[in-house]
N, C-alpha and C positions, 0 to 999 in steps of 0.2 A: 353674457354681460361684458360690456366694454369697461376696462379699468385702465386708469392712467397713473403711472408713477414716474416722477422726474426728480432727480437730484442735480441741481445746476450750480456750478461755480464759475463765475465769469469776472475777469479783471480787465479794466480798460483805464489806463492812466491811474487816477486816484479813486476811481469808482470800483467797488468790490461788491459783487452780487453773490449771495449764497442762499438758496431756497430749496425746500423740499415740498413737492406737491403730490398728493394722493387723492384720487377721485374715481367715481364710477359713473355709469350712464344715468344714474338718478340725480347727479349733481349739476348744479349751475354755480360755478365757482366765481366769486367776485374778487378781482384784484383792485384794491382801493388804495390810493395814495396820491401825493402831490406830483406835479411834473418833475421829472428827473429822479424819481424814486426807483425806477427800474421796471415799471409795468410793461412798456412796449419792448424792452430788452428781453423779458421773459418770453413774450410772444415770438420774437425773432429767433430765440434759441430753440423753442419748440418747433418752429417752422423749418429750421435748418438754414436760416439766413445769417445767423451768427454761430460761431463754434465756441462752446465753453472751454475753459481751461481744464476743467475736470467735470465729469457728469455722466449721467445715465438716464435714458428715457425709454420707457417701455409702454406700449399700447396694446392692451388685451394680450399680454404675455409676449408680444413680439418686441424685441429690442431694436430700436431704430437708431440709438446712439449709445455708445459706451466707450469713453475715452481710455479706459483701462485695457480693453481688448481690441481697441482701434476699430470698433464697429461703427459704421457711418452710412445711413441710408440717406441719399440726397433728397432735397426738399420736394421735388416733383413726384417722388415715390412714397411719401410719408402718409398720404391720404388724410391730410389735415385741411379742413375748410377754414378759410380766413376772410373776414369782412373788415377791411381797413376803415379808418375813420372817414376818409374821403371817397370811399367806394371803389375808385379806380376802374370804372367801367370803360370799355373801349368806345370812344365817341363815334367811330365810323361804322359800328356794327349795330344791328337791330337787337332788340331785347332777347329774342330766342338765340341769336348767335353769340351774344354775351354769355348767356347761361350755358350753352353747349361748348363754349370755347375750351379747347384742350381735350374734349371727348373724341372718341373715334368717329371718323366721318360716317361710317355705317353703323347705326345703333342697333343693338339687339332688341327684341320685343320687351325683354325685362327692363332694359335701360329706358325704352320709350314709356313704359308704364310708370317707372319711377319719376321720370321728368313730368309726366302728366299729373302725378300726385303732388309734386313740388309746386307746379303751376296752380293747381286747384287750392292747395293749402295757403299759398301766398297771394291768391286772387290776382294773378298776373296773366292768365290765359288770354285775355282780350288785348294784352299789350304786346303780344309776340312779335308783330311786324313793325312796331313803332321804333323809331330811332331814339336812343337813350337821351339825346339832347333835348327831346321834347317831353321828358318826364318830370313830374314834381319830385321834391325831395323824398317824400314818403315812398313814391313808386321806385325811385332809384335805389333806395334802401332795400326794398323787397327784391329787386332784381339782383342786387349784390349778394343778398342772402341766398337767393336761388342758385346763383353761380357757385357759391361755396358748398351748397348741398348736392349739386349735380354729380360730384365725384363719389357720393356715398361715403362721406368722411367718417373716420373713427373718432375724430375730435373736431369740435367747432370753436373757433376763436373769433370773438367780436370785440373790436377796439372802439370804445366810446360810441355805442350804437345809436344814441339819440342826441348827440351833442349839438348837431346843426339843425335840429328840428324844433318846432314850437311845442308848447306844452301839450296841446291836444294830440299832435302827431306822435309825440314821445310816448304818451300813454298807449296809443294804438300799437306802436312798435313793441312796447314791453309785452302787451297782450299777445302779439304775434310770436315773439321769441318764446314765451312760455308754451304756446300751442305747438310750435315747431319741436320743442324739446319733448313734449308729451307724445307727439306723433311719431317722431323718428328715433327717440331714445339715444341721442348722441350726447356724450359728455361735453359740456359747454363752459368755456372760460370767457368771462366778460370783464374787460377793463373799463372802469368808470371812476369819475370823481363826484358823481351825483348821488347824494344820499338816498333820494327817493327811488332812483333806479336800482341801487344796491338792495334796498329793502324790498322792492317789488319783485326783483328777479332772483336774488341769491338764495341758495340753500346753505352755502357756507361762504365765508369771507376771510380774506387775508389782508391785513393792513400792512402796506409796504412803506418802509422808511429807510432811505440810504441803502437800498439793496437787500434789506433784511425784513422778514415777516416779524413784526413786533406784537401783533395780536391776531388770533385766529379763532373762528367759531361761527355761531349763528349771527347773521347780520343784525337782527333786532336787538340782540344782547350787546354786541360790540358797539353799535352805533347809538344804542340807548344809554348804556352806562359803561363807557370804556374804562380800561384799567391803566392806560398809559397817558402821560401828559402830551406826548406827540400826537396821539390819536384824538384826544380832547381838543387840542388846538386845530387839528385838521378838520374836524367836523363842527368847529365853531361853538363849543360849549361856552355859554355866555358867562357863567359864574365859576371861576377857579380862584381859590384863595388858600392861604396858609392858616392853619389852626393848630392848637396844642391840645393833646389828649389830657383830659383832667380826670376822667372816670371811665371804668369799663364795667358793664352790667351783663354778664353772660346769661343770667336768668331770663332777661327780657331781650337779649340780643342787641344791646344798645352800647354805643360808644358816645360819651359826652366829650365835646371838645370846645375850646374857647377860641372865638374869632373876635379879636379885640375885646370889647366889653360884653359880647353876647355868648351865651352857652348854647351850643347846637347839639342836637341828638342826631347821630347818623348810625348806620348799621354797625354791628360788631365786626371789627377787623383784628388781625393779629398784630396788635400794637402794644406798647407799654405806656403807662402814665408818664407824661413829660415829653413824649415823642412829638416832634413837629411833623405834620402831615399836610398834604395837598388835598383839598376837598373840591369836588365838582358838583354842580346841579344845573340842569337845563332851565332856561328862563321860562319855558312853557310849563314846567312843573311847579312853578310858584303861583299861588292864588293871591289875589289882591282883594281887600275889603276896605270899606270906608269906616266901619265900626268894628270894635274888637269882637271876633266871633267866640261863641261859647258852645260847649257840648259838641266838640269835634274830635276826630281821631288824630289829626295832624299834630305832631309833637313839637313843631317849631312855629311859634307865633311871635312876631315882633312888630312894634310900632316903628314906622319909618317916615322920613320926609321924601316926597317925590321931588327930585332935584332936576330931572330932565325927562321930556317926553319926545320920543322919536318914532318915526314910522318907516318900516321897510316893506319889502314885497310880501312878507308873510304875516304882518300884523303890527301892533303897537308895542314898542319897547319902553317900559318905565324904568328909569334909573332911580334907585331908592337908596337912602342912607340912614343908618342908625349909629350915631357917634362916628367912629372911624370905619365901621363896617358898611360895605356897599353891596348891593344886589341889583340884578337886572331881571325884570319880570316881563313876560310876553302875554298880551291879551289882545282881543279883537277890537276893531274900531267900534262895534256896537256895544261891547262891554265898557269901553272908555266913555261912551256917550251915556250909558245907563248909570255908571258910577259917578259921572260928572266930576272927574278928577282933573285938577290943573296943577301946573308946576308950582312948587312951594307948599303944597297942601300936605297935611299929615294923613297917613293911611296905615293899614296893617297888611303884612305879608305873612303867608302861612304855607308850610310844605311838610310833607311826611319825611320821617327819618329815612324811609326806604327810597326816597327820591334822590338822596345824597349818595355819593360814591367817592371812595378814596382813589387818588391817582398816584402812580409810581413813575419815577423818572424813566 
């Protein structure tokens, strides 16, 4: 079993990166964060393109870098496959020559069989003699992955694997990456800022902010209900507001807090009555009704005025207000048509206590 352990400390002017990474060949690790947070710097440190101020990297028990013992394996001997965001294929070479670039001129039978397996897995056997300039974006992506796999890497690094592809191609690339991981059992680190990609590909996720991991765990948990304000802002949690704790009910696992004139029920947290807290809730977790619903399990039901209706790529956003309290709810276009809601109309919003989460600085 391949295992990866890395402790990396890197200082460049005012930027200070300090992270610990542990993973096995069962893992597809997502590095998630804004531009400038250190995602690509981590890849370069692992590859040997940058030297950490302090650090240690071991792959399957082999130490490839240790600043304390002055151990340093150069980049070309680390057996790390890398697919950069722009692919960096050699434009003057054919597909097969791109894939075998850097391999010995005379391949062993074992190497030939492995290359055939790569070509079959990536469905690029028929492209072998094509010039890479004549490939589509999806084909270029597969060739770049094939080149990274050709060295039988102990670690695979993918930098924004679908950022330049349309939505349909992005889905097929994600499926391909999962199939490659299952077929070759290579620990894989994926840099992305795309939530859907992180959820589709990741088995674990680190949120990176100013060179530090601020949240780590399963992608669905972190991206569904983050614990940090920076993460919530990064993934565009639509409703974040200050509230004051007014009651704690350990029996029912409920915290009651006041948001302006409204009393909200959220899950039980380690708080004290009178504490000021930050509460988050995704707009997609808020249900909208034109009549006050009854006999429901949702603990929070409020009458609101719809003050604005907006449409984005993923649906309809209703901006709602009750007194000074404001909420954003996300519904589909068909739901808006069925409800026949218009700006200025009164409506009801409802959401479960479990849909709310407390955010820490």
